[in-house]
KOLVOFI-806549 format. One record per residue (C-alpha): residue number from 1; residue in one letter; x, y, z. Coordinates in nm, 2 decimals. Layout:
BEGIN
<node seq="NUM" type="a" u="X" v="Y" w="Z"/>
...
***
This chain:
BEGIN
<node seq="1" type="m" u="-3.43" v="-2.24" w="-4.01"/>
<node seq="2" type="t" u="-3.30" v="-2.28" w="-4.37"/>
<node seq="3" type="v" u="-3.58" v="-2.24" w="-4.65"/>
<node seq="4" type="v" u="-3.51" v="-2.43" w="-4.96"/>
<node seq="5" type="v" u="-3.66" v="-2.23" w="-5.25"/>
<node seq="6" type="v" u="-3.72" v="-2.41" w="-5.59"/>
<node seq="7" type="a" u="-3.85" v="-2.20" w="-5.89"/>
<node seq="8" type="l" u="-4.14" v="-2.36" w="-6.08"/>
<node seq="9" type="s" u="-4.32" v="-2.22" w="-6.38"/>
<node seq="10" type="a" u="-4.68" v="-2.13" w="-6.35"/>
<node seq="11" type="v" u="-4.96" v="-2.33" w="-6.52"/>
<node seq="12" type="a" u="-5.17" v="-2.18" w="-6.78"/>
<node seq="13" type="c" u="-5.54" v="-2.15" w="-6.70"/>
<node seq="14" type="g" u="-5.79" v="-2.40" w="-6.78"/>
<node seq="15" type="g" u="-6.16" v="-2.43" w="-6.72"/>
<node seq="16" type="a" u="-6.19" v="-2.06" w="-6.65"/>
<node seq="17" type="p" u="-6.45" v="-1.83" w="-6.79"/>
<node seq="18" type="a" u="-6.34" v="-1.66" w="-7.12"/>
<node seq="19" type="a" u="-6.30" v="-1.33" w="-6.95"/>
<node seq="20" type="v" u="-5.96" v="-1.33" w="-6.79"/>
<node seq="21" type="h" u="-5.81" v="-1.13" w="-6.53"/>
<node seq="22" type="h" u="-5.52" v="-0.90" w="-6.64"/>
<node seq="23" type="p" u="-5.38" v="-0.62" w="-6.44"/>
<node seq="24" type="g" u="-5.27" v="-0.39" w="-6.73"/>
<node seq="25" type="t" u="-5.00" v="-0.23" w="-6.54"/>
<node seq="26" type="a" u="-4.61" v="-0.25" w="-6.57"/>
<node seq="27" type="t" u="-4.50" v="-0.54" w="-6.38"/>
<node seq="28" type="p" u="-4.25" v="-0.41" w="-6.10"/>
<node seq="29" type="r" u="-3.91" v="-0.57" w="-6.06"/>
<node seq="30" type="a" u="-3.88" v="-0.92" w="-5.95"/>
<node seq="31" type="t" u="-3.70" v="-0.99" w="-5.64"/>
<node seq="32" type="t" u="-3.57" v="-1.30" w="-5.45"/>
<node seq="33" type="p" u="-3.66" v="-1.35" w="-5.08"/>
<node seq="34" type="t" u="-3.44" v="-1.15" w="-4.84"/>
<node seq="35" type="t" u="-3.41" v="-1.19" w="-4.46"/>
<node seq="36" type="t" u="-3.52" v="-0.87" w="-4.28"/>
<node seq="37" type="t" u="-3.74" v="-0.80" w="-3.98"/>
<node seq="38" type="p" u="-4.11" v="-0.89" w="-4.04"/>
<node seq="39" type="t" u="-4.41" v="-0.65" w="-3.96"/>
<node seq="40" type="v" u="-4.65" v="-0.94" w="-3.92"/>
<node seq="41" type="p" u="-4.83" v="-0.91" w="-3.61"/>
<node seq="42" type="g" u="-4.80" v="-1.19" w="-3.37"/>
<node seq="43" type="a" u="-5.07" v="-1.38" w="-3.18"/>
<node seq="44" type="a" u="-5.16" v="-1.26" w="-2.83"/>
<node seq="45" type="d" u="-5.31" v="-1.42" w="-2.52"/>
<node seq="46" type="k" u="-5.65" v="-1.23" w="-2.52"/>
<node seq="47" type="p" u="-5.88" v="-1.16" w="-2.81"/>
<node seq="48" type="l" u="-5.88" v="-0.82" w="-2.97"/>
<node seq="49" type="p" u="-6.16" v="-0.58" w="-2.87"/>
<node seq="50" type="s" u="-6.49" v="-0.64" w="-3.06"/>
<node seq="51" type="p" u="-6.50" v="-0.40" w="-3.37"/>
<node seq="52" type="a" u="-6.72" v="-0.08" w="-3.33"/>
<node seq="53" type="d" u="-7.00" v="-0.06" w="-3.57"/>
<node seq="54" type="l" u="-6.92" v="0.11" w="-3.90"/>
<node seq="55" type="a" u="-7.11" v="0.45" w="-4.00"/>
<node seq="56" type="p" u="-7.30" v="0.41" w="-4.32"/>
<node seq="57" type="f" u="-7.18" v="0.61" w="-4.61"/>
<node seq="58" type="a" u="-7.52" v="0.76" w="-4.68"/>
<node seq="59" type="v" u="-7.83" v="0.80" w="-4.46"/>
<node seq="60" type="p" u="-8.08" v="0.69" w="-4.45"/>
<node seq="61" type="a" u="-7.94" v="0.33" w="-4.47"/>
<node seq="62" type="p" u="-8.09" v="-0.01" w="-4.47"/>
<node seq="63" type="a" u="-8.16" v="-0.16" w="-4.12"/>
<node seq="64" type="g" u="-7.84" v="-0.32" w="-3.98"/>
<node seq="65" type="s" u="-7.62" v="-0.16" w="-4.21"/>
<node seq="66" type="g" u="-7.28" v="-0.13" w="-4.04"/>
<node seq="67" type="t" u="-7.37" v="-0.33" w="-3.75"/>
<node seq="68" type="w" u="-7.15" v="-0.61" w="-3.67"/>
<node seq="69" type="t" u="-7.29" v="-0.96" w="-3.60"/>
<node seq="70" type="p" u="-7.09" v="-1.27" w="-3.47"/>
<node seq="71" type="a" u="-7.06" v="-1.54" w="-3.73"/>
<node seq="72" type="g" u="-6.90" v="-1.87" w="-3.73"/>
<node seq="73" type="r" u="-6.79" v="-2.09" w="-3.43"/>
<node seq="74" type="s" u="-6.64" v="-1.91" w="-3.13"/>
<node seq="75" type="v" u="-6.28" v="-1.94" w="-3.03"/>
<node seq="76" type="a" u="-6.18" v="-1.98" w="-2.66"/>
<node seq="77" type="g" u="-6.53" v="-1.85" w="-2.58"/>
<node seq="78" type="s" u="-6.52" v="-1.53" w="-2.78"/>
<node seq="79" type="p" u="-6.66" v="-1.45" w="-3.13"/>
<node seq="80" type="a" u="-6.36" v="-1.49" w="-3.38"/>
<node seq="81" type="v" u="-6.56" v="-1.33" w="-3.67"/>
<node seq="82" type="y" u="-6.80" v="-1.05" w="-3.72"/>
<node seq="83" type="v" u="-6.98" v="-0.97" w="-4.03"/>
<node seq="84" type="t" u="-7.19" v="-0.67" w="-4.16"/>
<node seq="85" type="t" u="-7.30" v="-0.51" w="-4.49"/>
<node seq="86" type="l" u="-7.26" v="-0.16" w="-4.63"/>
<node seq="87" type="i" u="-7.36" v="0.01" w="-4.94"/>
<node seq="88" type="p" u="-7.05" v="0.18" w="-5.07"/>
<node seq="89" type="p" u="-7.02" v="0.55" w="-5.16"/>
<node seq="90" type="g" u="-7.23" v="0.62" w="-5.47"/>
<node seq="91" type="g" u="-7.36" v="0.25" w="-5.48"/>
<node seq="92" type="s" u="-7.69" v="0.10" w="-5.46"/>
<node seq="93" type="q" u="-7.63" v="-0.26" w="-5.37"/>
<node seq="94" type="p" u="-7.48" v="-0.39" w="-5.02"/>
<node seq="95" type="a" u="-7.15" v="-0.54" w="-5.01"/>
<node seq="96" type="g" u="-7.04" v="-0.77" w="-4.74"/>
<node seq="97" type="i" u="-6.77" v="-0.71" w="-4.48"/>
<node seq="98" type="a" u="-6.60" v="-0.95" w="-4.24"/>
<node seq="99" type="w" u="-6.38" v="-0.87" w="-3.94"/>
<node seq="100" type="m" u="-6.15" v="-1.17" w="-3.83"/>
<node seq="101" type="d" u="-5.96" v="-1.17" w="-3.50"/>
<node seq="102" type="a" u="-5.61" v="-1.28" w="-3.60"/>
<node seq="103" type="r" u="-5.52" v="-1.33" w="-3.22"/>
<node seq="104" type="l" u="-5.77" v="-1.61" w="-3.22"/>
<node seq="105" type="l" u="-5.74" v="-1.74" w="-3.57"/>
<node seq="106" type="s" u="-5.45" v="-1.90" w="-3.76"/>
<node seq="107" type="a" u="-5.42" v="-1.84" w="-4.12"/>
<node seq="108" type="r" u="-5.32" v="-2.11" w="-4.40"/>
<node seq="109" type="l" u="-5.28" v="-2.07" w="-4.77"/>
<node seq="110" type="y" u="-5.44" v="-2.35" w="-4.98"/>
<node seq="111" type="s" u="-5.31" v="-2.39" w="-5.34"/>
<node seq="112" type="g" u="-5.48" v="-2.52" w="-5.65"/>
<node seq="113" type="s" u="-5.39" v="-2.69" w="-5.98"/>
<node seq="114" type="i" u="-5.50" v="-2.40" w="-6.18"/>
<node seq="115" type="s" u="-5.42" v="-2.11" w="-5.92"/>
<node seq="116" type="p" u="-5.11" v="-2.10" w="-5.88"/>
<node seq="117" type="g" u="-5.05" v="-2.43" w="-6.06"/>
<node seq="118" type="g" u="-4.72" v="-2.60" w="-6.02"/>
<node seq="119" type="g" u="-4.84" v="-2.85" w="-5.77"/>
<node seq="120" type="p" u="-4.88" v="-3.10" w="-5.61"/>
<node seq="121" type="y" u="-4.95" v="-2.93" w="-5.28"/>
<node seq="122" type="l" u="-4.99" v="-3.06" w="-4.91"/>
<node seq="123" type="f" u="-5.27" v="-2.81" w="-4.87"/>
<node seq="124" type="t" u="-5.51" v="-2.80" w="-5.15"/>
<node seq="125" type="a" u="-5.89" v="-2.86" w="-5.19"/>
<node seq="126" type="p" u="-6.09" v="-3.04" w="-5.06"/>
<node seq="127" type="i" u="-6.04" v="-2.94" w="-4.68"/>
<node seq="128" type="e" u="-5.97" v="-3.26" w="-4.50"/>
<node seq="129" type="s" u="-6.12" v="-3.36" w="-4.18"/>
<node seq="130" type="t" u="-5.83" v="-3.27" w="-3.96"/>
<node seq="131" type="q" u="-5.83" v="-2.92" w="-4.10"/>
<node seq="132" type="a" u="-6.21" v="-2.89" w="-4.07"/>
<node seq="133" type="a" u="-6.20" v="-2.96" w="-3.69"/>
<node seq="134" type="g" u="-6.10" v="-2.60" w="-3.62"/>
<node seq="135" type="l" u="-6.22" v="-2.42" w="-3.94"/>
<node seq="136" type="v" u="-6.39" v="-2.10" w="-3.88"/>
<node seq="137" type="a" u="-6.38" v="-1.91" w="-4.21"/>
<node seq="138" type="a" u="-6.24" v="-1.94" w="-4.56"/>
<node seq="139" type="f" u="-6.22" v="-1.70" w="-4.84"/>
<node seq="140" type="n" u="-6.09" v="-1.68" w="-5.21"/>
<node seq="141" type="g" u="-5.75" v="-1.60" w="-5.32"/>
<node seq="142" type="g" u="-5.62" v="-1.38" w="-5.61"/>
<node seq="143" type="f" u="-5.58" v="-1.38" w="-5.99"/>
<node seq="144" type="q" u="-5.42" v="-1.66" w="-6.19"/>
<node seq="145" type="l" u="-5.05" v="-1.59" w="-6.18"/>
<node seq="146" type="k" u="-5.02" v="-1.50" w="-6.54"/>
<node seq="147" type="d" u="-5.24" v="-1.21" w="-6.44"/>
<node seq="148" type="a" u="-5.14" v="-1.12" w="-6.10"/>
<node seq="149" type="g" u="-4.85" v="-0.91" w="-6.15"/>
<node seq="150" type="g" u="-4.68" v="-1.09" w="-5.86"/>
<node seq="151" type="g" u="-4.55" v="-1.41" w="-5.72"/>
<node seq="152" type="y" u="-4.63" v="-1.70" w="-5.49"/>
<node seq="153" type="y" u="-4.45" v="-1.87" w="-5.21"/>
<node seq="154" type="t" u="-4.58" v="-2.17" w="-5.03"/>
<node seq="155" type="e" u="-4.47" v="-2.51" w="-4.87"/>
<node seq="156" type="g" u="-4.10" v="-2.41" w="-4.91"/>
<node seq="157" type="r" u="-4.13" v="-2.34" w="-5.29"/>
<node seq="158" type="l" u="-4.12" v="-2.04" w="-5.48"/>
<node seq="159" type="v" u="-4.39" v="-2.10" w="-5.72"/>
<node seq="160" type="a" u="-4.35" v="-1.79" w="-5.91"/>
<node seq="161" type="p" u="-4.09" v="-1.50" w="-5.83"/>
<node seq="162" type="l" u="-4.18" v="-1.25" w="-5.56"/>
<node seq="163" type="v" u="-4.22" v="-0.89" w="-5.69"/>
<node seq="164" type="a" u="-4.10" v="-0.58" w="-5.52"/>
<node seq="165" type="g" u="-4.40" v="-0.34" w="-5.45"/>
<node seq="166" type="a" u="-4.65" v="-0.60" w="-5.51"/>
<node seq="167" type="a" u="-4.95" v="-0.63" w="-5.27"/>
<node seq="168" type="s" u="-4.89" v="-0.93" w="-5.07"/>
<node seq="169" type="l" u="-5.06" v="-1.15" w="-4.81"/>
<node seq="170" type="v" u="-4.79" v="-1.30" w="-4.60"/>
<node seq="171" type="i" u="-4.83" v="-1.60" w="-4.34"/>
<node seq="172" type="t" u="-4.59" v="-1.69" w="-4.08"/>
<node seq="173" type="a" u="-4.53" v="-2.03" w="-3.92"/>
<node seq="174" type="d" u="-4.76" v="-1.97" w="-3.62"/>
<node seq="175" type="g" u="-5.04" v="-1.87" w="-3.85"/>
<node seq="176" type="s" u="-5.00" v="-1.49" w="-3.81"/>
<node seq="177" type="v" u="-5.12" v="-1.29" w="-4.12"/>
<node seq="178" type="d" u="-5.00" v="-0.94" w="-4.26"/>
<node seq="179" type="i" u="-5.07" v="-0.76" w="-4.58"/>
<node seq="180" type="g" u="-4.87" v="-0.48" w="-4.75"/>
<node seq="181" type="a" u="-4.63" v="-0.38" w="-5.03"/>
<node seq="182" type="w" u="-4.35" v="-0.65" w="-5.07"/>
<node seq="183" type="g" u="-4.01" v="-0.52" w="-4.96"/>
<node seq="184" type="t" u="-4.14" v="-0.22" w="-4.75"/>
<node seq="185" type="d" u="-4.44" v="-0.33" w="-4.54"/>
<node seq="186" type="v" u="-4.38" v="-0.69" w="-4.55"/>
<node seq="187" type="t" u="-4.05" v="-0.90" w="-4.63"/>
<node seq="188" type="m" u="-3.92" v="-1.25" w="-4.63"/>
<node seq="189" type="t" u="-3.79" v="-1.40" w="-4.30"/>
<node seq="190" type="p" u="-3.72" v="-1.75" w="-4.18"/>
<node seq="191" type="d" u="-4.07" v="-1.77" w="-4.01"/>
<node seq="192" type="v" u="-4.26" v="-1.68" w="-4.34"/>
<node seq="193" type="v" u="-4.44" v="-1.98" w="-4.48"/>
<node seq="194" type="a" u="-4.66" v="-1.83" w="-4.74"/>
<node seq="195" type="v" u="-4.67" v="-1.54" w="-4.97"/>
<node seq="196" type="r" u="-4.97" v="-1.44" w="-5.21"/>
<node seq="197" type="q" u="-4.91" v="-1.14" w="-5.43"/>
<node seq="198" type="n" u="-5.18" v="-0.99" w="-5.64"/>
<node seq="199" type="l" u="-5.15" v="-0.65" w="-5.83"/>
<node seq="200" type="v" u="-5.04" v="-0.35" w="-5.64"/>
<node seq="201" type="p" u="-5.17" v="-0.22" w="-5.29"/>
<node seq="202" type="l" u="-5.53" v="-0.10" w="-5.29"/>
<node seq="203" type="v" u="-5.50" v="0.08" w="-4.94"/>
<node seq="204" type="a" u="-5.20" v="0.23" w="-4.79"/>
<node seq="205" type="a" u="-5.15" v="0.44" w="-4.47"/>
<node seq="206" type="g" u="-5.53" v="0.40" w="-4.41"/>
<node seq="207" type="q" u="-5.63" v="0.56" w="-4.73"/>
<node seq="208" type="p" u="-5.73" v="0.44" w="-5.09"/>
<node seq="209" type="t" u="-5.41" v="0.45" w="-5.29"/>
<node seq="210" type="p" u="-5.39" v="0.69" w="-5.60"/>
<node seq="211" type="a" u="-5.41" v="0.38" w="-5.83"/>
<node seq="212" type="a" u="-5.72" v="0.28" w="-5.65"/>
<node seq="213" type="a" u="-5.88" v="0.62" w="-5.69"/>
<node seq="214" type="g" u="-5.74" v="0.67" w="-6.05"/>
<node seq="215" type="p" u="-5.94" v="0.64" w="-6.38"/>
<node seq="216" type="d" u="-5.77" v="0.33" w="-6.51"/>
<node seq="217" type="w" u="-6.00" v="0.06" w="-6.36"/>
<node seq="218" type="q" u="-5.88" v="-0.19" w="-6.59"/>
<node seq="219" type="a" u="-5.55" v="-0.20" w="-6.43"/>
<node seq="220" type="w" u="-5.74" v="-0.38" w="-6.15"/>
<node seq="221" type="g" u="-5.83" v="-0.67" w="-6.38"/>
<node seq="222" type="n" u="-6.04" v="-0.74" w="-6.68"/>
<node seq="223" type="t" u="-6.41" v="-0.79" w="-6.59"/>
<node seq="224" type="c" u="-6.71" v="-0.98" w="-6.72"/>
<node seq="225" type="g" u="-7.00" v="-0.77" w="-6.89"/>
<node seq="226" type="a" u="-7.31" v="-0.71" w="-6.71"/>
<node seq="227" type="t" u="-7.48" v="-1.04" w="-6.80"/>
<node seq="228" type="s" u="-7.19" v="-1.25" w="-6.97"/>
<node seq="229" type="c" u="-6.82" v="-1.33" w="-6.91"/>
<node seq="230" type="a" u="-6.77" v="-1.41" w="-7.28"/>
<node seq="231" type="s" u="-6.46" v="-1.25" w="-7.42"/>
<node seq="232" type="d" u="-6.64" v="-1.08" w="-7.69"/>
<node seq="233" type="v" u="-6.86" v="-0.90" w="-7.44"/>
<node seq="234" type="p" u="-6.71" v="-0.57" w="-7.30"/>
<node seq="235" type="g" u="-6.63" v="-0.56" w="-6.96"/>
<node seq="236" type="i" u="-6.78" v="-0.32" w="-6.69"/>
<node seq="237" type="e" u="-6.62" v="-0.12" w="-6.42"/>
<node seq="238" type="n" u="-6.86" v="-0.20" w="-6.15"/>
<node seq="239" type="q" u="-6.85" v="-0.56" w="-6.11"/>
<node seq="240" type="w" u="-6.81" v="-0.83" w="-5.84"/>
<node seq="241" type="r" u="-6.49" v="-0.76" w="-5.64"/>
<node seq="242" type="s" u="-6.30" v="-0.88" w="-5.34"/>
<node seq="243" type="g" u="-6.04" v="-0.76" w="-5.11"/>
<node seq="244" type="v" u="-5.85" v="-0.80" w="-4.78"/>
<node seq="245" type="g" u="-5.68" v="-0.58" w="-4.54"/>
<node seq="246" type="i" u="-5.51" v="-0.55" w="-4.22"/>
<node seq="247" type="t" u="-5.62" v="-0.31" w="-3.93"/>
<node seq="248" type="a" u="-5.38" v="-0.11" w="-3.71"/>
<node seq="249" type="d" u="-5.43" v="-0.37" w="-3.42"/>
<node seq="250" type="g" u="-5.39" v="-0.67" w="-3.65"/>
<node seq="251" type="a" u="-5.74" v="-0.79" w="-3.74"/>
<node seq="252" type="l" u="-5.81" v="-0.91" w="-4.09"/>
<node seq="253" type="v" u="-6.09" v="-0.74" w="-4.28"/>
<node seq="254" type="y" u="-6.24" v="-0.87" w="-4.60"/>
<node seq="255" type="a" u="-6.50" v="-0.71" w="-4.84"/>
<node seq="256" type="l" u="-6.69" v="-0.83" w="-5.13"/>
<node seq="257" type="g" u="-6.98" v="-0.69" w="-5.35"/>
<node seq="258" type="p" u="-7.15" v="-0.74" w="-5.68"/>
<node seq="259" type="d" u="-7.14" v="-0.37" w="-5.79"/>
<node seq="260" type="l" u="-6.81" v="-0.24" w="-5.71"/>
<node seq="261" type="d" u="-6.53" v="-0.03" w="-5.86"/>
<node seq="262" type="p" u="-6.19" v="-0.04" w="-5.74"/>
<node seq="263" type="l" u="-6.23" v="0.29" w="-5.53"/>
<node seq="264" type="q" u="-6.54" v="0.16" w="-5.36"/>
<node seq="265" type="l" u="-6.37" v="-0.16" w="-5.27"/>
<node seq="266" type="a" u="-6.09" v="0.04" w="-5.12"/>
<node seq="267" type="q" u="-6.34" v="0.26" w="-4.93"/>
<node seq="268" type="l" u="-6.53" v="-0.03" w="-4.78"/>
<node seq="269" type="l" u="-6.20" v="-0.17" w="-4.65"/>
<node seq="270" type="v" u="-6.10" v="0.15" w="-4.51"/>
<node seq="271" type="q" u="-6.43" v="0.21" w="-4.34"/>
<node seq="272" type="a" u="-6.37" v="-0.13" w="-4.18"/>
<node seq="273" type="g" u="-6.04" v="-0.01" w="-4.04"/>
<node seq="274" type="a" u="-5.79" v="-0.14" w="-4.29"/>
<node seq="275" type="v" u="-5.46" v="0.04" w="-4.29"/>
<node seq="276" type="r" u="-5.32" v="-0.17" w="-4.58"/>
<node seq="277" type="a" u="-5.53" v="-0.38" w="-4.82"/>
<node seq="278" type="m" u="-5.51" v="-0.57" w="-5.16"/>
<node seq="279" type="e" u="-5.75" v="-0.67" w="-5.42"/>
<node seq="280" type="l" u="-5.83" v="-1.04" w="-5.44"/>
<node seq="281" type="d" u="-6.04" v="-1.20" w="-5.72"/>
<node seq="282" type="i" u="-6.31" v="-1.03" w="-5.91"/>
<node seq="283" type="n" u="-6.59" v="-1.13" w="-6.14"/>
<node seq="284" type="p" u="-6.90" v="-1.34" w="-6.07"/>
<node seq="285" type="n" u="-6.75" v="-1.68" w="-6.03"/>
<node seq="286" type="w" u="-6.47" v="-1.62" w="-5.77"/>
<node seq="287" type="p" u="-6.52" v="-1.39" w="-5.47"/>
<node seq="288" type="v" u="-6.65" v="-1.58" w="-5.16"/>
<node seq="289" type="l" u="-6.62" v="-1.58" w="-4.80"/>
<node seq="290" type="v" u="-6.78" v="-1.85" w="-4.58"/>
<node seq="291" type="t" u="-6.79" v="-1.89" w="-4.18"/>
<node seq="292" type="y" u="-6.86" v="-2.22" w="-4.03"/>
<node seq="293" type="d" u="-7.05" v="-2.30" w="-3.71"/>
<node seq="294" type="p" u="-7.09" v="-2.67" w="-3.63"/>
<node seq="295" type="p" u="-7.38" v="-2.75" w="-3.42"/>
<node seq="296" type="v" u="-7.16" v="-2.95" w="-3.17"/>
<node seq="297" type="p" u="-6.89" v="-2.76" w="-3.02"/>
<node seq="298" type="g" u="-6.56" v="-2.87" w="-3.15"/>
<node seq="299" type="g" u="-6.72" v="-3.04" w="-3.44"/>
<node seq="300" type="p" u="-6.59" v="-3.03" w="-3.79"/>
<node seq="301" type="a" u="-6.68" v="-2.75" w="-4.04"/>
<node seq="302" type="a" u="-6.88" v="-2.88" w="-4.33"/>
<node seq="303" type="p" u="-7.09" v="-2.74" w="-4.61"/>
<node seq="304" type="s" u="-7.41" v="-2.80" w="-4.40"/>
<node seq="305" type="n" u="-7.28" v="-2.56" w="-4.12"/>
<node seq="306" type="g" u="-7.14" v="-2.29" w="-4.35"/>
<node seq="307" type="t" u="-7.28" v="-1.96" w="-4.44"/>
<node seq="308" type="g" u="-7.17" v="-1.72" w="-4.70"/>
<node seq="309" type="l" u="-7.10" v="-1.36" w="-4.63"/>
<node seq="310" type="l" u="-7.33" v="-1.23" w="-4.89"/>
<node seq="311" type="p" u="-7.61" v="-1.40" w="-5.08"/>
<node seq="312" type="g" u="-7.59" v="-1.43" w="-5.45"/>
<node seq="313" type="t" u="-7.21" v="-1.54" w="-5.46"/>
<node seq="314" type="a" u="-7.17" v="-1.82" w="-5.73"/>
<node seq="315" type="q" u="-6.95" v="-2.01" w="-5.47"/>
<node seq="316" type="g" u="-7.05" v="-2.11" w="-5.12"/>
<node seq="317" type="p" u="-7.02" v="-2.32" w="-4.82"/>
<node seq="318" type="a" u="-6.94" v="-2.63" w="-5.02"/>
<node seq="319" type="t" u="-6.67" v="-2.47" w="-5.24"/>
<node seq="320" type="f" u="-6.37" v="-2.53" w="-5.04"/>
<node seq="321" type="f" u="-6.46" v="-2.91" w="-4.96"/>
<node seq="322" type="e" u="-6.49" v="-2.99" w="-5.34"/>
<node seq="323" type="p" u="-6.20" v="-3.20" w="-5.47"/>
<node seq="324" type="s" u="-6.26" v="-3.01" w="-5.81"/>
<node seq="325" type="w" u="-6.19" v="-2.66" w="-5.68"/>
<node seq="326" type="a" u="-5.85" v="-2.58" w="-5.83"/>
<node seq="327" type="r" u="-5.79" v="-2.22" w="-5.70"/>
<node seq="328" type="d" u="-5.60" v="-2.09" w="-5.42"/>
<node seq="329" type="f" u="-5.77" v="-1.99" w="-5.09"/>
<node seq="330" type="v" u="-5.71" v="-1.90" w="-4.74"/>
<node seq="331" type="t" u="-5.85" v="-2.06" w="-4.43"/>
<node seq="332" type="m" u="-5.88" v="-1.91" w="-4.08"/>
<node seq="333" type="s" u="-5.90" v="-2.18" w="-3.80"/>
<node seq="334" type="a" u="-5.90" v="-2.15" w="-3.43"/>
<node seq="335" type="r" u="-5.56" v="-2.13" w="-3.26"/>
<node seq="336" type="p" u="-5.51" v="-2.42" w="-3.01"/>
<node seq="337" type="t" u="-5.60" v="-2.32" w="-2.66"/>
<node seq="338" type="g" u="-5.31" v="-2.14" w="-2.49"/>
<node seq="339" type="s" u="-5.12" v="-2.05" w="-2.81"/>
<node seq="340" type="g" u="-4.97" v="-1.71" w="-2.82"/>
***
């Protein structure tokens, strides 16, 4: 298959809070797509084994901490998403964690007029009824491109140049998904249909990266203050953050919390089994993961049957169904029966 790539410029932000995201690190060398062997895990005929409960970081822990609970509609008779909460090391507030079976679920990148800009796009908010029919979960994307330190490729278009070494979420034509450093863990192939880059890896080889554990927390984005996102209010290290990772057997794990520094976010993802992971969006207005469980089997996902991963997020079950939602996000939908 020949992929036609067209370079487009990113659109400046609009309607965002005054506090902007800025990585604060040197931008790696930009690259053009290559065609090498992918590491994206393929779908399989059978679901992954259910995840083992997670050990709390501190004892005693709140009841249910680390215990997985099925969430969202089942796929082929099996739970496709499990959720739990954990208090991170040194923290006091629970963070939410979701585990998603990438053998049962197919990923798709939705794009917005602000993030990444450069539309129009075929897949953009609101989620239409055709896609809602199999929707199981959806979660936020990353920073605006001017602040992401990386690029964006979707729908056959290079919206912004892909960057060597940047943390990348990669989706292939069959809906399989992988995460890793661009050019080493993940690369361009004819099967790749979407690449969303954001900063540098947060987790590599099953451990927080040196950058995640380092003292320069501002390298992971400008944050809001404790009670305000005004540009004249100093940001704080422990703020709303979200991230996503891939496990050794190909499950996707996602974490968000209201009081996280970069290392704590990395530690949560590692505890959930991530071998590679990246930070997604931060600050109170943006992190969100929702699961959908229609009351009628095979029915459409809708705000009325959605549940947020963690109480207190500014966005919720209706977000991805709003025509005004102008930022990118990822959906995880049931694979057709018998796909593999």
